[in-house]
C-alpha positions as CSV (number, residue, x, y, z in Angstrom):
1,M,84.3,19.2,129.9
2,E,82.4,17.6,127.1
3,K,78.6,17.4,127.3
4,T,76.2,15.3,125.1
5,L,72.6,14.4,125.4
6,V,72.0,10.6,125.5
7,K,69.0,8.3,126.0
8,K,69.6,6.0,129.0
9,W,67.6,3.5,131.0
10,F,67.3,4.1,134.8
11,M,65.8,2.0,137.6
12,I,63.6,3.6,140.2
13,H,62.7,1.9,143.4
14,T,59.0,1.6,144.4
15,Y,57.0,0.1,147.2
16,S,56.4,-3.6,146.3
17,G,53.1,-4.0,144.6
18,Y,53.0,-0.4,143.4
19,E,55.0,-0.9,140.2
20,K,52.0,-0.8,137.8
21,K,50.4,2.2,139.7
22,V,53.7,4.1,139.6
23,K,54.0,3.4,135.9
24,T,50.5,4.7,135.2
25,D,50.8,7.7,137.5
26,L,54.2,8.7,135.9
27,E,52.9,8.3,132.3
28,Q,49.9,10.6,133.2
29,K,52.2,13.2,134.9
30,I,54.7,13.2,132.0
31,E,51.9,13.5,129.4
32,T,50.2,16.3,131.4
33,L,53.4,18.3,131.8
34,G,54.6,17.7,128.2
35,M,57.8,15.9,129.2
36,G,57.4,13.0,126.8
37,D,60.6,14.1,125.1
38,I,62.6,13.8,128.3
39,V,61.1,10.6,129.8
40,T,60.5,8.5,126.7
41,R,59.5,5.1,128.0
42,I,58.4,3.5,131.3
43,L,58.4,-0.2,131.8
44,V,57.6,-2.8,134.5
45,P,59.7,-5.7,133.5
46,E,57.6,-8.8,133.5
47,E,58.1,-12.3,132.3
48,E,55.1,-14.1,130.9
49,S,55.3,-17.9,131.0
50,I,52.9,-20.7,130.2
51,E,52.5,-23.2,133.0
52,I,50.9,-26.5,132.5
53,R,48.8,-27.6,135.5
54,R,46.6,-30.6,135.5
55,G,47.0,-30.8,131.8
56,K,45.7,-27.2,131.2
57,K,47.9,-24.4,129.8
58,K,47.8,-21.2,131.9
59,A,49.5,-17.9,131.2
60,V,51.3,-16.6,134.3
61,T,52.9,-13.2,134.6
62,R,55.6,-12.5,137.2
63,K,57.6,-9.3,137.8
64,L,61.3,-9.8,137.2
65,F,62.2,-7.1,139.7
66,P,59.5,-6.6,142.3
67,G,59.8,-3.1,143.7
68,Y,61.4,-1.6,140.6
69,V,60.3,0.2,137.5
70,M,62.6,1.0,134.5
71,L,62.4,4.3,132.7
72,E,64.2,5.6,129.6
73,M,65.1,9.2,129.7
74,I,67.3,11.8,128.3
75,A,70.4,12.5,130.4
76,T,73.4,14.8,129.9
77,K,76.6,12.8,129.6
78,E,79.5,14.8,131.1
79,E,83.0,13.6,130.2
80,S,86.0,15.1,132.0
81,S,89.4,13.9,133.1
82,E,87.8,12.6,136.3
83,G,85.5,10.2,134.3
84,I,82.0,10.1,132.9
85,N,79.0,11.4,134.7
86,F,75.3,11.4,133.8
87,R,72.9,14.1,134.9
88,V,69.2,13.8,134.5
89,D,66.8,16.7,134.0
90,S,66.2,18.3,137.4
91,D,62.4,18.8,136.7
92,A,62.0,15.2,135.6
93,W,64.0,14.0,138.6
94,Y,61.7,16.0,140.9
95,I,58.5,14.7,139.3
96,I,59.6,11.1,139.4
97,R,61.0,11.3,142.9
98,N,57.8,12.8,144.2
99,T,55.4,10.3,142.6
100,N,53.4,8.3,145.0
101,G,55.0,4.9,145.7
102,V,58.5,5.9,144.4
103,T,61.2,5.7,147.1
104,G,64.0,6.9,144.8
105,F,66.4,6.2,141.9
106,V,68.9,3.5,141.9
107,G,72.2,5.3,142.2
108,V,74.7,6.9,144.6
109,G,73.1,9.3,147.0
110,S,70.6,11.3,145.1
111,D,72.4,10.8,141.7
112,P,70.7,8.3,139.5
113,I,73.1,5.9,137.8
114,P,72.0,4.7,134.3
115,M,71.8,1.0,133.6
116,E,74.5,-0.7,131.4
117,E,73.4,-1.3,127.8
118,E,74.1,-5.0,128.3
119,E,71.9,-5.2,131.4
120,V,69.0,-3.6,129.5
121,E,69.4,-6.0,126.6
122,N,69.4,-9.0,128.9
123,I,66.2,-7.8,130.5
124,F,64.6,-7.2,127.1
125,D,65.6,-10.7,126.0
126,V,64.0,-12.2,129.1
127,I,60.7,-10.3,128.8
128,G,60.6,-10.8,125.0
129,L,61.1,-7.2,123.9
130,N,63.2,-7.6,120.9
131,D,66.1,-5.2,120.4
132,F,64.7,-2.4,122.5
133,N,61.5,-2.3,120.4
134,E,58.0,-2.1,121.8
135,D,56.9,-5.3,120.0
136,K,56.3,-7.7,122.9
137,A,56.4,-11.3,122.0
138,I,55.4,-13.8,124.7
139,K,58.4,-15.9,125.3
140,E,57.0,-19.2,126.4
141,V,58.6,-20.7,129.4
142,V,57.0,-24.1,130.0
143,K,56.6,-25.3,133.5
144,I,55.2,-28.8,134.2
145,D,54.2,-30.3,137.5
146,F,55.8,-33.7,136.9
147,E,59.3,-35.0,136.5
148,V,61.2,-38.2,135.4
149,G,60.2,-41.0,137.7
150,D,56.7,-39.6,138.5
151,Y,53.5,-41.5,137.8
152,V,51.2,-39.7,135.5
153,K,47.7,-40.4,134.1
154,L,47.1,-40.1,130.3
155,L,44.3,-37.8,129.5
156,D,43.4,-38.6,125.9
157,G,44.0,-40.9,122.9
158,G,43.8,-44.7,123.0
159,F,45.5,-44.9,126.4
160,A,43.2,-42.4,128.2
161,D,42.9,-43.0,131.9
162,Q,45.9,-45.3,131.9
163,E,48.7,-44.6,134.3
164,G,52.4,-44.8,133.5
165,K,55.8,-43.7,134.7
166,V,57.6,-40.7,133.1
167,A,60.9,-42.0,131.6
168,E,62.0,-38.9,129.7
169,I,61.0,-35.2,129.3
170,D,61.7,-33.3,126.1
171,M,61.2,-29.6,127.0
172,E,62.0,-28.4,123.5
173,H,59.3,-30.4,121.8
174,R,57.0,-30.4,124.9
175,K,56.7,-34.1,125.0
176,A,57.2,-36.8,127.6
177,K,58.0,-40.4,127.2
178,V,55.8,-42.5,129.5
179,M,56.2,-46.2,130.2
180,I,52.9,-48.0,130.2
181,E,52.0,-51.6,130.5
182,M,51.0,-53.1,127.2
183,F,50.6,-56.8,126.5
184,G,52.2,-57.7,129.8
185,R,55.3,-55.6,129.4
186,M,56.5,-52.0,129.8
187,T,56.3,-50.0,126.6
188,P,57.3,-46.4,126.0
189,I,54.8,-44.0,124.4
190,E,55.4,-40.3,123.6
191,V,52.8,-37.8,124.6
192,D,52.3,-34.0,124.6
193,F,52.7,-32.3,128.0
194,N,49.1,-31.3,128.0
195,A,48.0,-34.9,127.5
196,V,49.2,-36.0,130.9
197,E,48.7,-35.0,134.5
198,K,50.4,-36.1,137.7
199,A,48.7,-39.2,139.1
């Protein structure tokens, strides 16, 4: 049997709403017990998006996996003719398992199963952590409260307070084409998302 030490990401299950508390408690326990070389990172995957409501931008954070916390830790990879197995440090397993709010590891029985690299990369893409680095960039996801066909009120510029009908929405450039009445006929004007609100 061949054994090697590898760094892997694992998911632990927590009571919903306890994710941040579990993260903080675990970080303190691991630091106090000097296990930072075994459990290297703890993460509550969250997506930060910018929503536009009533013409105002608002940052909104939502958990990608309510009730779960990700942690990166050293595991022993065991390769044999029966396949590949991963074993986590028994002390670390015990400490994590017995942290308030933790209900267990994601795995089979009491054996934690590491996440696939691809899974981890996809999560990091969504939350804006580039290539497993700590540098968190807010990946803006724009949400608007109007759609094509809705009537909106213009908030600024020469057409402020005028109402029009949304003809097109350009998410990439964050603009909307609004049809307003000008000189007795419908005319399209292009406005920024934050310059209109649902009428």
